[in-house]
N, C-alpha and C positions, 0 to 999 in steps of 0.2 A: 744818426740816430733820436728817437725822438727821446723827450726829458720828462721825467714822474712829473705825475701830479697826486698830489694827498688822495686822490677821490678816482685816477683810474683811469680819466677822462686824458689819455695820453696829448701833447703839444711840443711842437716844435719848438726852439730857441731859446725858451727859460732864460728869458733875459741875455742871450748872447752867449752861455752854459756850452760849453764843446762835449764830445764823449770822454772825451779823460778826465774832465774835471767831474761830470756825473757819475762816474765810475768811483773816484774819490771820495765824491759827496756821497753816495752810497756804502763805501767799505766804513767810512765814517762814521756814518747815521746807523749802522750794522754797529759797531763797536760802541759805539756810548749805549745804544737804548736797547738791544739785545743780547742778554748774556751766553742765549745760546749760540746766534751766529758770532758772538764773539767768542768762544771757547772755540767753533768750526775756524774761521781767518786765523787767528793761531797753529791750529793744525795742521793747518792746508796750503802750506808755501806754496805748492808748484802749482796748485788750484786758482788760488789768489794772483800768481804772477800772472797766469793766461787769461784772468780776469780783466786784468790791469792793460793787457794789449786790447783786449776788447774781445778776446775769443771766445766768447761763451758756446759756443757748438762744439768747440774742440773741448771747452774743458767742462762740457755737459758729456760730452765721448767716453773723455779719459774716466772722469767719473764711473760712469754706468759699465765700462772695460771691466770694474773690480767684481760685477760677478760672476766670474769666471774663476774668480782664485776654488782650489780646493777645499777648502770649510765651506761650505754653503752659510751657517750663520756667521762667519768670520766675513764673506763675498756680501750677503746679505747688508749688514749694520754700515759696513765701510763705502761699500756705494751708498747705500743712502745719504747718510754723510754728505757725501762731494754732493750729491744731484740737489740734496736740500740747502745747501751754501751755495753753489750754483745759481738756482731759481730763483732764490732769493734776490742774489746781488744782481740779475739780469733784470729783477719784476724791482726793485727799487730804486735803478738806475736809467729806469723806461727805457733797455732795450729789447724789450720783448714786450709785446701784448697781453691782456688777457688769457686773449685764445692760445697763444702762445705760452705762456706759465700753464697755464692746465694741462695743455695737451702732454709737456715734457712732463708735469708729475705722473700723468696715467700711463704715458710710454712706459716710465721709470718701475711702476707699480705691477704693468702687464708680464716685464722679462723678470722683475723678482719672484711673482707668484710662479713663474713658468720655472724657473731655479727650483722655487723651492718645492715644487713638485715632483720636478727631478729628483731633488736631492731625498726626496721621499723616496720615489722610486727604489732608487740607488739602496738606500738604506736595509729594503728587504731583498736584496737580490736582483730585482728585476734587471734586466739587459736592456740598454736604450731601445733596442730594436722594439722591442716586446712592451712598451710603454704605451696604452692605450684602453680605452673600455671607460676612460674617465674624461670630465669637460667640466670644467669651470667656466661660468658665467658671472660676468662683473651688474652689478646694478646699479641705479643712482647715479653723483658724478663719477664713478670708475665707469658705468658703461657711456656716459658719452660724452668721457674723455675731458670731463671738468671737474677732476679732483682739486679739493684746494691744500691748500700749505701743508697741515698737521691734520689731514683727515682718516679717518676710518675705512677701509675699502668693503662694500657691501656685497659678498658672493654666494652663487647657488652652485652646489656641487651635484652633479649629476654621473651615474656610473651605467652602462652595458653589463649585466653581469654574464653574459654569454661571450664579451672579449676582455675583462677585464686578469689579467695575470693575478694569480694567485699561488699558493699551496695545496700540494694537494688535500682535498676534505679539508680547505679551509673555506664558510660562509662566504658568497662574494660582497654583501653585505658588509659584513666585519674585516674581510679586508678593505672596501672601498674607507671604510671610517675609518681604520686605521692610518691610511697614507690620508687624511685631512686632517687627524687629530697632528700626526707629525709636520705638514707642512706648515698650520696653524702657528706650532709652537716655531716654528722655523722664523718666522715671519714675525709673533705677537712678544714671544718671550722678550724679556728685558733682560741685557749682560752688561758686562763693564762697559760694550763700548754699543749700547742702546737695543735699539730696535728696530725692523726694518719698516713696515708698515701692522697697524688694527687692521683685524680681521672681526668684522660679524657676519654670521652667516646665520644669522636669526630671522631673515626675510623669507626662509623658506616655510611651506606649509607646516603649522602648527609644530615649532622647533622647540618647544619642552616634552613634544610625544613621538619627536620623528629623529633620526638618528642624522648623522651632518652630511651623509650623503645622499640621496634620493637613486632608488629604480630607473629608465631612463621614462621606462613603461608607465609606470604608476604616477610619477609627473606628468606627463602628457595626459593622462587620465583626469588628475586632479584639475590642470589648471583649462582643460577642455570643458570641464562640469561644474567644482565645486570651487571655483577659488572667489576672491572678492573683491571687491573695489579700487581699493588701495593697491592689492597684486595688479592689476593691469595698468596702473600708470607707474608702476614701479616698472611692467615692461615696456614701458613705452623707453627707455631706453638703456634696453640690455643689448650684451653681447656676448658673444665666446673670446674670453680674456687667455684663457690658457687651456691646456692638456689637448685635449683632442677636440679644436678648432671644427671639424668638419660637424662632427658630431653636434655636436654646441647651438652651429648655424641652421643645422638640421632641424634639430628641436625646435628652437627659436620661428622657423618656417611653419612647423607645424601648429603649433600655438598660438598662430598668429591671428587667429579670426576671434581668437579669444580678445586678443588687445584688441586688434582694430574692426569692431564691430561695423558691417555695411550699412545697416540699421544708420539715422541719425541720434544719436543715443545721448538725452536728453537728462539720461538719470544717473551720468556722470556729475551735472551740474548738482542734483542735490545729495552725492555721494561725499564731493569732493567740498561744497558747506559746511557738511555736518565732520568732516575732517577736522577743514577751520577751526570750527565752532569748538570742537573738542583740544584742538592746540592750543586754543585762547586763553579757555577755562582752565588746562593745565599748567599753561604757561603765563599766567595771567599777570605777575608780580613783576613781569620780561617785556609786558606789550606796548608799552610809552616808552618814546625816546629820552633816553636819560642815563645816568649811570644803572646797572643793571639791565639797560635793555638787550635784548637777544637778535642781532642780524639779522640770524637765520629764521629763528619760529616767531619773532614778534612780530604786531600788526603792522603790516608794510616793508616786510624783510625780504629775503630772498626766497623762502617757498613760497610766500605771497606769488612772487614775479613767476617763479617756476609751475605753480600750479594756473597761473591764470594761462600762460602759456599752454599746458598738460591738458587743463577742462577744454579747451577750442581742440586741441589734437583728438580727444578720444571722443568728441561729438562728431567731427566732420572727417577724421583722418581716415575712418574707414572705407570713407566714398573716395578719396581724393590722397593718395601716394605720399604728394608731393605735400604732404604735410607733415609728414611722420619724421621728421629732424630731431635727435635724440637730443641735440645740445640747446639749451636753452634759446642763445641770441637765435642760433639757426630758425629752430621753432618761430621765435617772432617776427622772425622776415621772412620766413614761408606764409605764416598765415596774413600776414600784410599782405605780401602780395599774391595772394589767392582773395584779399578783399574781404577775412572773415575777422579782423581787427582793423583798425585805420592807422594809417601812417605813423598819426602825432602820438598816439598809444607806441606802437613798436619805438619810436623813440627816445618816447618819456622812460617807457619799463627798461629799454635798452642800455640807456643812462644809468638809471638808478641798479639794474643787477652790476654791472661795471664799478660803478661806487663802493654796493656793498660789498661786493665779493672782496674788493682792493682792501675793504676795512677788515674786512673777515681775515685774511691772510696776514693783514699786518697784527690785527689781537694775536695770531698764532707765532706771529716768527720771534713774538718776543720771547716765549718760554716754552716753544715748542711744544703748545698746550692744545688739545682739540677742546678750543673754544672758542662761541660764537658772542659772549659776553660783553661791553663794553663794563669795563673796569671799574669798582664803585667809588675806590679810592684815589683822590687827585694824583698824585702819585705816577700812579699807573696808567691815568688817561694822557699824563704827559710824557710818559714812554711810547705808548703808541701813536701820538700827534706826533714828535720826534720819530720813531722811524719812520713816520707816511711824509717826512719832509713838512709839514704843515709849522705855520707859525706860533700856533698852540692850539689847546685842545679845542675852545670855545669855538674856531673859527672853522675846526675840522668839522665839529659838530653843528654848525650850524648849515652847511654845506649838505649834511649827509642829513638833516631830517627832512630839508626839501624835497628829498629821494624820497622818503619814507613816508610823507602823506603822499607823494604824489602815486605810489604802491597802494597804499592804504584806498586811498580811493577810489582808482581804477578794480582796482580789486575789490572794493566792497558793492560799486556800481554792477557789476560784472554778477555778484551771489546777489545781490540784494542785505547785506548779512545781519544789517541793520533791520530787516522788516520779519527776517524768519518766526521773529521767537513770539511777534502778536500774534494772538488768537485771531481765528479767522470762523465768518459766520460759514454756520450748515446748518443742513436741515435736522429739524427736531428729533429725538428718538421715540415718544410714544404713540402711539397710529394718533389719538386725538389732539395732541398737538401739533402733528406733520396735517391733518383734517384743516386745524383754526392757522395752521400758514399756507395751506394752500388757498384758502379761500381769500385769505388778504393777496396773495401773491396772482390771484382771478387763475388759477390751473383749472382747466376743464374742466375734468373727476379725480377728485380730491380722493375717491375710494381706489381710482388705479394707481395712484402715488402710493397711498398706503400701503397697497398689495407690493407694489412695485420695491420700496423701501424695504419692507419686508424680506422680499427676496436677497435685494443689494447687502442684508447683512446679517443674512443666514449662515454666509462662507461656502455656498454652493457653486456662484459665478466664480472660476478661475481667477479671471483678473482683480476680484477682490480676496484675495483670499492671506496675498502677504498684508503685513502691518505698514509696508511701506506705500501699497496700491491702496490700500482702504484709507492713509490719510489724505493722498493726494486727489481721492477721487472725491470725500467728505468735503475738501477745498471746495471742488468744483460743483459741488452737484446742484446748491440751488441755481446758478446761475445756467448750467444746463438743463436742467428742470422748468425753468422757466420761458426759456427760446422754444426748447419744445412742446411745453404742453399746454401752452396758451393759444387762446383764438379756437377758430371752428373744426381745427384737424387735431388739437391739441390731444384731446384721449388718441387716436393712434398716433402721434407722435411721442407720448410716453410710453406705450407700448413696444414701437419701433425700439427707444433709448434700451428698454430693459430687454430685449431682442438682441441687440446688439453690443450691451453688458455682456450676456448670457453668452454669447459667442465668441467673444474676446479669448484668446490661447492664454495672454496674461498681459499684467495688467502695469508691474512696474516703470518701464520705459515709457509706456503712452500716455498714460495721466499724468506722468512729471513732462512729459512734452508737453503736454496741453496746458499746466501749471505755468511753463517759461513762455507759451506762445498764446496767450488770451487768444488773438484773431482764429486760433484754431481749435478751439472752442468751440467758438459762433459759426464757424463755419463745419464741426462737424454737429451741431445743431442744423443747420439750413440743409448735410447731408439727409439727416434723420428724418427733416419734415419733407424733403425735396425728389431723393430720388434712391430707392431703394438700394436698387443694384451698384453704384457707388457706394453706399452705405455698407452691402452686406460684402464686398470686395473690402475694405477694410476693415469692418469684424473680422475677418479670416487675416489678413496679413497687414495691421496699426502699420508697420512702418511705410508704410505705401502717403502717408503724412510727410514721408520725408521729401519726397518729390515736391508738395507743395512750399516748402521752406527752401529746399535747395534745387529750383527746376530746372533741370537740362533745357541744353537751348534747342530750339525747334527743329528739325531734322529738313534743311533746305532741300536737298536733294536726295535720291536711293543711294548714292556709294557714301554719305552721311551715315545713314543707318545703318549698313553693312559694314562700315567700319567701328562704329560704335555699338554694334552688338558683339562683335568678334572679340572687341577687348572688353566687354562686360562680363562675356560668358570665357572669356580664356579659349577661344576656340582653336586654336594650335594644342595646347596641352591638355586639354579635357576632355576626359570619357565621356562615350557617350550618352549615358545615362545623366551625367552631371550636366552637359551640354543641353540637353533637352530641359531640367531643372533652370538653369541660368535663363535662357531666352524665355521660359514664361513669367518668370519673375521682370526682367528687361521690359517684357511687351505690356504685361500687368502695371506696373509703376506708369510707363509713359501712354497708359491707355489709361490710368485714375486721373493723370495731369492733365491732360485733353479735355477730358469728361469736366473734371473742374472749372477747365479755362471760360468753357463750354455754358456752366452754368454761371457764369457771376461772369458771361460778358466781355471776357478778353481773348478766343479767339475767333476768328473769322469762318464758319460752317467748313465751306471748300475748303479751305486752308488745313481743317482738321481733319477732312473726308480723305485728301490727300497724304496726309500725315499717318494718317489708321494705315492705308493701304501700304504705304511704302515702311510702314513697319512690318503688315502682312509679308509683304516681300521679301525683306532683309530676311526674316525667320525663314521664310522659305529655302532662301540661298543659302546661310548658313548651315541649316539641314541638311539640306540636298548632299550637300559637299562631307559633311561628316557620315551622315546614312551612306552614302557610295563608298564614302572609304572602309568604314565597316564591313559591307555586302561585300568588297574584292579581297578581304584578307580571308575569308571562306573558298570564294568563289572566281577572284581575277577578275578583268576589265575585259572586254571586248575590246581591243585595238579601231580607232578610229571610230567608234560610237559611243553616242550618250546618252543622256535621258534630257529631257525639255520640257519644264514646267509651263504650260499654256497658261492665263488668267482670261476668267470672261467674268462676263454679267458685272455686279459693280465691283469686283476687284480689279476686274479689265479696265475699268472706266476709271478706278482711283477715285473712288465714292463709297469707300465703306463707313459704317457706324457702328456702333458699340457694341452692336450684336449681329451685325455680318458674318454670314457664314461666305466660305471662298468658294468659287464655281473654278473649277481643276480641269484640265486634261493632260493628259500627260504621252507625250510622243518619244518615239526615239530615233536618233539619225542613223542612219545604213540601212540594210536589208535584213532580213531574217533569216541570213544563210549565215551570220556571223556565229562564233560561239566562243565563249569568255576562255583566258589561260588560266586559273585559277587552279587550286586540289581537288575541287568537287564544278567541273567546265559544265557549262549551261548552254543550250543556242540562245539564240539573242530576244525570241518574244519572251518565254520562260524567265530571262536572266531581267529582262527589263519590267515585265510583270511583278514578278516578287520586287525586286527594288522597288518597284511605286508600291507594295501594299506597304511596304517597310517605310518609306516614307510618310505616306498617309498615317502611319500608323503614329508616327515619331508628330506628327503634325496636332494628333486628335486626342491621342492615348492621356488622360489625365497622371499629373506626377505630384509632389509633395507638395510643390508650388500650385499645386492646382492643373483647368485645362489649360490649351492654347487657343486653336477655332475646332469648328465644328467646318466639315469640308465635304464639299458635293459635287459629285463628276460624272453626273448624270448626263451634263450636255459632252459628252464623247461620243464616239458613234457607235450608233449604235443604240443606246442610253446606255440604259441596267443591263440589259442583256446582251453588251459588246465587252471586248477583254479591256482592260484597265488601262493598260497601254499597248500603244499600236505606231506599226511606223509614220514618221513621217509623208513619206508616198500613198500608204494606205490609206493615212488623213485626207491629204489632196483627192486622191479617187474617190474614196467616200463623199468629200463634199461636193466634189465636180459632177458626182454621176446618181448622187443616193441621196444626199441629206433633203430635207424640207425646208422650205422658206424658212421656218422658223428658224431654223439651223444655222440658214444662211444670216437672218439677222442677227443673231448671235454672233457669228462670226466679227460682227462691225465693234465688236468692244473685247474682240479677241487680242493680247500681246503677248510675247514669252516673256517670264520674269525670272529663270532660272535653265541654267546648261553652259554650257562652254560659248565663249561670244561667238564666234564662226555658227555653230548649231543653230543657236537663235536668230543669227544674222537669216540664216538658209529658212527657218521657218517664217521668220517675216515676210522677206520674198514671197514666198508660196501662197499668204493671208492675201499680198497686196494682187498678186497675179490672181486668183480666187473672187477679187472685189475690184476689180479694174476694169471688167466691161459690164453695161448696161443693162438692165434686167429688164425683159417686157413687165410693163406698170401695173396689166391686168393678173398674172401670174404674180407680182409682190403683193397687190394691193388683197387679192384673194387669199392669195395665203396667211398673212396678216390678221385679216379678220378672222379668221377659221380660227386661228390661233389665241384671238385676246376672246374669243368666245369660250375656247375649250375652259381659256385660264379662270372667264367671270363665274362659272359654272361651278368649278373645282374649288376656287378661291374667292369670292365676294368680296366687296368690302365690306367695313365691319363698324362705319360710324363716319361721321363727318369729318375726321379727323384722319380719317385713313389715306393719306396722300399719296402713300405707292398704289394700293389698286382701287380708288375711287375713277368714277367716270371723270376724264380731263383729267388726270390723277398724274404722276411722274412716270406708269407704267404704260400709259398712254403719250406718251411724251417721247419717253424712249424709243414706240414701237415708230413717230412718225418721220422722226430724226432716221432711224435707221434703213424703214422704205424709201424718203427721198434718199438717201445716198447711196443705196443699190439701185434704182430707177435711172440716178445720174450715170453712175458708175463711173461714182466720186469717191476717191478712200479719206477718209474723214480720220480726224483723232478719236484713241481709245476714250476720251474726256470729255462727257459730254456735255460741257458749255463748251468747250474749244468746237465739239460737232455742232452743235447748234449753230454756232456764231459762223459755220460754214453753210447750212443748208434751212434752217434756222432760225434766224436772228432775234425774233420776235418772242421766242419761246424762252430767252434767256432769263427777264426775271420771274416768271413763272418757277422757271429750273431751280433758281435761286431761294425762291419762298416754303419750295415744296423741299428742299436738300434740309433747309434751317427746321423746317417742323419735322421732318423725320428725324435726322439728328436729335432736335430735343425729346422728341417723345424715345426715345431706344432708350434716351438714360432716366427719364424722371418714370419710364411708367415699364414692368413685363410686358415683353412682346402682346402675346393675349388680349392685356388690356391696351395696349397705348393710341387705339384710335377711340376711345369713348374715356375719356380723363374726366374725374370731378371736376368742380370749382377750383377746389385749389390746385389743381393740376392744370389745367387750363388756363389759369391765372399767370402760372409758372411760364408756362409753355411761350404766352405774348411776349413776357418779358424775354426767355431767350432767344424769341426769332427778332427780337428789337422795338417790340412793335407795345402801343400804349395802351393795349387792354384787349382784353377777348374777343368784343365786338370791332375791331379794327383789325384781328388777324383774320374774324370770320370775312368779313370784307375784303380785303389784299385775296384769301385764298379763294374767294368768289372771282374772282375779277381772272385769277390766273389761272380756274379751272377753264371761265369762257375764253380765254386765250388759246387753249389746248385742243379743246371741243372745236374750237372754228378750224386751225389748222387739221387736225384730224380731217374736217368733213375737206378741206380743199385737197388734201392727200390722196384720200380712199372715196371720195365721190358720194361719199354716205356720211347720216348724222350717227354720231356714238349712239 
């Protein structure tokens, strides 16, 4: 047995005190210092006897068994008295930990509430088998199974009018209200035998105007659309405790997205800060440790430990379900395990929480009062110290105060509460003052700023309509304006900032996120001045900043990408529409993070291109399965035949950029003679062409989360005139008999990305056979040169940085490698650099430079302007490519072009 510590930090031994002595000491302290426990000890001889024998669990079970007494009011009160005695003595003797004490109190509360509800049903004549349609949710410490010794229970009651039993013509809402009132009276009314539980129903929406039980559908609508921040934090610790628990659990699942927002919710930080300040103001006389201090609400008290855990849970719990532990100690441990708080903070906060909760229990055990305040009278404080087993109140106070100071320091550091009331600089209000401020700050165009500020304060931007949004933005505005509005591109930067603000769908969370993370405000400024592509994506989905704060790990292999997407999208259970939306969100988040990493110099471009390609492959794999399953529900499947998706071009070579489309060819295994076995059967060709159309639609159709990919299927046999999906046999026959040389060149970068493994293997083998024999050099060269000339006619290079289409550029490099492989009959990897290592190693440096430029351009400028960047964009491009400046980049591009042109002449026997 562990021995008691005044502050709840259990220790063994206690100077050699054994279990019998510890129990005797606990009984003596209870009789000497607690009138409430003294009365129970004198009335409960049987329970005291079991306790003396060390049988706390048996005594607790005997006390709880009193709930079956026929008279519910009597049963509840007698059971509660017995439970209160056993739990107190187990606590005082050190036999149970804090968690065991609070769990025992919570389990009794669950049973008591269920018993009272059952009795309320019985009072109106409802048979036990018909008692349904009502559920009781426990919130606060009851919900987390952390109930304190003399706590009230926070309840929300919900009912389903369609299921609730009631008398004929009785209004279901009134029937539910009557049950709740009867249940509450059974639990809370004081009789000669005391009370069972104090019940608090005020956590329901608008308690002064709503009935004690809410309709289930109305509650779902409220919590999904109108609920306030404190209600979110309350539901972190919610669970169904009585009545129809399945109905309650289903309700909590339904509103989970309200509680656990997937985006990193830094608005929670400001909202809990505001709640903290209101509490500190309201209870200002109880804030400082000493007589009158409130161990629950005081500065550095229990609530601040709980809020410390909950604010981290509200911010990060939407993305990490492991952080959703209801109990405070469990939550602190989970946060430390996930690296969200330090181990030191966890240890110190957990120790403080145990100490303060234990002191709270001692305060309440004296007279069974729901109190959290240290007594003002010295005699009363001496009773608390004596009950706690401390040598004196001063000794107990000194140890407690250390914990209080620890909590206050950590909590203030989290919320910056000592700074929140300091006035902050903001943009002036009057146009002339804005002009003066702009001149002093060296803003490029003060008049543009005056117009923009007028727009921001007009109430038109949705992101600035809420007072909280405006307040946060006004704090950020001066630094943002300075970051985007100075220098040669300052006017354009101000215009982009104004456009960005106008495009944001909402602002409270976004602006507060930037306040909580100043480096993000600086990053936003860089995005606005450097890359409209990422800035526009952020304006449409501000939560994309989450992946900058909390970056996902790189996708080291395709299997990892598929597993992550399937988990993110809940692919096994989500309907197709939801899956399409979640796939787009996942892709957008990772694409945004990769783009930021490239611009910030944190990602090697070939790795980024490979990851972008793996993301696309994962999306195709997941969506192919889902689309095929939905299609099969109507048309069945064709036994032994499957769709295979073939990637070509940059996708086949795992070299996608942020603006790449996907070159796809759709094949199916087996013959044309197959027929599906569903309610509406189809022949094989029709089946797979319709399925292919569905898949292309799933990849290209915009949803609420935006577009996914553009798809190009013109590389299929016979191009745009051919069928969308053809059999593998037909594809092989076409490639071997009818294909032009350029089509065979394209096949060197073809790889299957979706379909059953056996079908993919068959396609791989077929492609290897097609490319495995040497081709006549003259035919290959003639076909390649003709196709390159045709491409140049229809799509000429657009400028000195068009590294893809310029002479000696990336397309020429691709032609050289593919032609050399065909002429030699060498099967090369689809990745271009690995292929170059086989047949043109001298082109590897050129390929890397071209990819760096291409990736940078696709981020910095829209595709149409990418080949002719202005001075600022060209300078940024040089930095992105790791060059000292634009001249160094031009020089290195010249060297790379020369290497490609030399390889072209060597391969094709003529100058490019």
